[in-house]
C-alpha positions as CSV (number, residue, x, y, z in Angstrom):
1,M,0.1,0.1,0.1
2,S,1.5,3.4,-1.1
3,L,1.8,6.3,1.6
4,E,-0.7,8.1,0.0
5,S,-3.1,5.5,0.0
6,R,-2.6,4.7,3.8
7,I,-3.1,8.4,4.5
8,K,-6.5,8.3,2.5
9,E,-7.8,5.3,4.2
10,L,-6.9,6.5,7.7
11,S,-8.5,9.8,6.8
12,E,-11.7,8.4,5.9
13,R,-11.8,6.3,9.3
14,H,-11.1,9.6,10.8
15,K,-14.2,10.9,9.4
16,R,-16.3,8.0,10.1
17,L,-15.0,8.3,13.7
18,E,-16.0,11.9,13.8
19,A,-19.6,11.1,12.4
20,A,-20.1,8.3,15.1
21,I,-18.9,10.5,18.0
22,D,-21.4,13.3,16.7
23,A,-24.1,10.6,16.5
24,E,-23.5,9.5,20.0
25,L,-23.4,13.2,21.4
26,K,-27.0,13.8,20.0
27,H,-28.5,11.1,22.0
28,P,-29.9,12.4,25.0
29,A,-28.4,9.4,26.9
30,G,-25.2,9.1,25.0
31,D,-22.7,6.6,26.2
32,E,-19.7,8.7,27.9
33,V,-17.6,5.5,27.8
34,R,-18.3,4.8,24.0
35,I,-17.6,8.5,23.3
36,H,-14.3,8.5,24.9
37,E,-13.1,5.3,23.2
38,L,-14.2,6.8,19.8
39,K,-12.3,10.1,20.5
40,R,-9.3,8.1,21.7
41,K,-9.3,6.0,18.5
42,K,-9.7,9.3,16.5
43,L,-6.6,10.8,18.1
44,R,-4.6,7.8,17.5
45,I,-5.4,8.0,13.9
46,K,-4.7,11.8,13.8
47,D,-1.2,10.9,15.1
48,E,-0.6,8.3,12.7
49,I,-1.5,10.6,9.9
50,A,0.7,13.2,11.1
51,E,3.6,10.6,11.6
52,L,3.1,9.6,7.8
53,R,3.0,12.9,6.6
54,L,6.4,13.7,8.2
55,T,8.1,10.6,6.4
């Protein structure tokens, strides 16, 4: 897999996680543990994208 393909794939996953977080936050009884987990995954992906862009 090329570097650009990997960055594109990670960017798409990042967008999907953002949508999942937004959807969870809209629910009156949103699951805080799930939101925290999703945010943690999103941050890991963001860090990986940044690292790949530096290489």
